[in-house]
N, C-alpha and C positions, 0 to 999 in steps of 0.2 A: 510606554508610549501613551499612557492615559492622558487625556486632555488634548491630544492631537490626532489627526487623521492617520491611520495606518496606511502602508503602501497599497494594500488591497482592501477596498471597502465593500466589494461584492465578491464573496468567495465563489459564487456560482459562475464567475467568469473564468475560473481556473480549475475547479473541481466540482463534480456533481455525482450524486447517487440517483440512479433511475431504476424503477421497478417496471417490469413488463411481463406479459403473458405470451408464451410461445404459441405458434400457430402452424408449425411444420411447413411453412410456405414463405411468401414474401412478407417481411415484417420490418417496419421502420420504427426504431426506438428514438423518440425525440426527447431532448432535455426539457425540463420544466422549471428551471430556475429563473432568476431575474435576467440573467444573460445566457447566451449560448456560445458554444465554441466547437471546433472540430477536434475531437480527442486524439491524442497520440498514444494513449494506453487505455485499454478497457480490461477490467478484471471482472469476469462473469461467473456467477454461481447459480445453479439450479436449486431453488429453495424447497422444491416439492419432492425430489427424489435423490437417492444416494449416488449422485454423479459428481465427479471431480470438477472443481472450478477450472477456469482457464484464463491465462493472460495473453492478450494479443496487443502488439504495439507496432507503431509506424516505422521504427528503425528496422526491425526484422521483416516487416511487411504484414499486411492484414490477412495474408494467407498462411501465417505461421502462428501456432499456439504453443503454450507450455502449461503443463499442469502444476500449480504451486503446491499441491498436496502429494505429489509423486516425484520420484527421482528421474522419471523418464525423460529422454531427449525431446527436443522440439519436434512437433508433428505438423503435417499440412492440414490447414483448415481453410478451405476455399469458399467459405460461406459468409464471410463478414466483410463489410466495407465501412470506412469512416466517412461520416457526413458532416456538413457544416454545423449541425446541431445535434449530433449523436452518432448513431451507427445503424446499419441495415443488415438484414440477413435474407437469404433466398430459400433456405431449406431448414431441416431440423438440425443440421450440422454434420459435416463429413467425418468428424472424429469425436469432438466433444459434443455433449448434449446441451446446446445453447438456445434451442428454439423448438423444443418438443411441444406438440399441440397440447394446450390447456395447462401446461406446467408454468408455475410462477418463478420469476428470475429476478436477480438484482445485478445491476451493472455499475461498478465504481469507475468513474471516468476522470482522467487527468489530462490537462493541456501541457504539452512540452513546447516544442518550437515550430511545429508544422513544417519543419525542414531539418536537414542535417548539416553538420559542419565537422571539421577536424580541428579540435583545439590543440594548442601547444602545451608543453610542460611535462608530459609523461615520458617514461622510458620506452614505451611502445606506443604505436599509433592507435588512436581510438576515434570512433565516429559517434557523434552525440546529436541528440535532439534536446534542446535545453530551453527552459523557461526560468530565467534568473529572477524575474519578479516574484514568481510563486515558489522558487526554490526546488524545482524538479528537473531532473535530467535522466534520459535513457542513454546508456553508454554501451557500445559494442566494440569488442576487440578480439584479436586472435591470440590465444595463449602461447606462452613461451616456455613453460615448464621451469621457470626460475623466478626469483624475486623480481618484481616489476612495480612501477608506478603508473597509474592510469589517469589521464586527464579527464575530468568530468564536466567542465564547462560552466559550473554553477557560479563561480566568483565568490563563493562562501563555502565554508567547510560543511559537508553533509553530516548529519547526525544519525541517519538511518539509511542503510544500504542493503539491498537484497541482490545476491549474485546467483546466476545459474549457468552452468556449462550446457550450452545448447546442443552439443554434438553427441554426448554420451550420457549414460545413466549415472547421475551424481546428485547428491543432496544440494539444498539451497542454503548456503551460508548467509548469515545476517550479521552485519556490523551495527551496533547500537551504542551510541556514545556513553550512555549511563552505565553500561556494564564493563566498559574499558576496552582499550585497544589490544589487550592481550587475551581477549576471550571472544567467542562467537556463539551465536545461536543458529539453529536450523529451522527454517520456515516450515519444512515438511514433516517435522517431528514435534513431540511434546517436550523434548529434552531441556535440561538446565544448561546454563552457559558452560562451554567446554573450551579446550585450547583454541587460541585464536589463529587466524589464517592471514593476518594483516600486518605481519612483520613487527608486531607490538608498536605500531606507528599510527598516531591519530591522523585522520585525513586533514588536508589543508584546503585553502580556498581554491587550489588548483588541481590537486591530485589526491587519490587514495592509493593505499599500498596493498599488494597481495603477494603471497609467497608462490612457490611452484606447485602447490597441491592441485590434484586433478579437478577438484570442484570449484576452484577459483582461477586457475591459470594453466590448464593442461596444454602441453605443447601441441601446436597446430590445430587445436580445437577452438570452436567459436564460443565466445562468452557474451553474456548480457548482464547489465547491472541497472537497477532502478535506484536512483539516489535522491534523497530529500534533505535539503537544508531547512532550518527553522526560520520562518518568516513571522515576525510579531504581528498579531492580528489575524493570521491565516493558518499557521501550522504550529504544532507544539509536540515535542518528543522529550519524555522524561521518565522519572521513577518516583514511586511512593510506596509507603507501607500500608498494608490493609488495616493496620491498627488493632489494638487489643479490645476496643469497644467502639460503638458508634459507626457511622458511615463516613469514610474518608471523602473530603472535598478535594478535587484536583483543579487548580486554577489554570486556565488556558488563555484568558484574555479575549475570548470570543465564544460564540455559541457553536459548539461542534456539530458538524454534519455527519462525520464518521469518526468512530473511536475504535481502536484496537487495544486489547489488554493481554499481557502475557506474564504469568508468574515465573519468576527467575530463581526463587529460593527452593523450588521443587519442580518436578516435571509437570507440565500442564499444557493445555492447548493455547492457540492464538485465537482469542475470542474477538469477534467483531460485531459492532452494533451501529446503526445509522438511523437518521431521521426519516428516511424514505420508507423503511419497513415499519418504523415506530414513530409516526408523526406526533404522537402525544405521549406525555410522561405517564408512567415510567416506560423506558425503552427496555423491553425484556426479551425481544426476539433476537437470538444470536446465531451466527454461523461460526465455523471454525476454519481458519485458513489452512490448517494442516490436515484437514479431514474431508472426506466426501459426504459427511452426514447431512441429513436434511436439516432445515432450519428448526431450531428448538425454541421453546418458550418455557420459562421457569419463573414463577412468581417470587422465588427466593434469590434470584439472580437478576438484578436490574440496575439500570442507570437512570438517574434523573438528570436530564440535560438542561442546563440553566444558561443565563445570559453570558456568563464569563467562565464557564467550564462545566464540570459534571460532579455529581455525588453518586457514589456507587455502593450498593449493598451486594457483596459478593459471597454471602453465605451459600453454601452448597458448592462453591468453587474453591475457595481458599479458607485457610484457618487464620487465627489471629497472628498479627505481626509478620505476615508473608511479604516478601519483596516482590514488587510488580514493576513492569515497564508499560508505557502507554504511548500511543501516537494519536493525534487528532488533527482533522482538517476542518476549516470553518464553514459555517453557513453565513454568519454575520459577525463583524467585529464588535468589540466593546468600547469603541471610540469612533470619532469621525462624525460625518454628517448623517449617517444612517445607523445609529447604534441599535444593538439587539435588545429585545425584550424577552422576559422569561416566557417559557412555553406554557 
């Protein structure tokens, strides 16, 4: 798409990372990007204490949370509401620690559809909130205990899908295009790719496939999936080698606002870095999606975020020629009327 305007010229209209400080009371967290939106999903993590992060979305309701680093079922969180330009809290948090006084937090926010619909095409009925422009949908359905196809509403094949059984204690299976339709990862563990749960079938522009396993489609239990398709100039999902020497460059076509990395050739964490916690290069403050650990900073583990992607020095995390997967969402595109500049 170089030389022409991408579909999204302002990434902040669809995704933002916001940092805030807890106050144990009424707390309004406002977005600070060029644009604002009412988020349909917020992923919150306490940076200052060993507390598990939480995901809250508009399909399940702002009073329901799930811990991405635990197998636990969905819990009640009556403390958060979605606003036109972010989210608000009224106390420290009824279950998760999302607003403890003086603790620092990060909130990753995505725009879906601000409404729900029931798409056609799946073998079971699903409810979705979908943002086709930004390639993001939240999908809810009731498990059948058998092979099934689930309509996601994206109109494009998702490359990255996270699934959670809301009703019982189960792992978080992950579909990632680069590792294949016959394998899966687990968001809540450090594990390498294992046997797939997706019927060895690549998602289509209409549906993704699941088998009857308890963690993706247990009979009569409630499921949730977060699905991302790749949008040129806004999101990128892929794989690379850490290399035998030098610092690998990963081309995205935009300035990333959020990057996650996961080693797949050996067991390792889901590392996540963003420009809100590290507004200047190098970005070296990282959290781990699979862990409750506090934010870490390591001068041997850093990312240089540049106008069209990132360069990473992963010494201390990986060894030479390790296989990695990554995902990134944009701050600015590398084309159009408002091109990015290096940080």
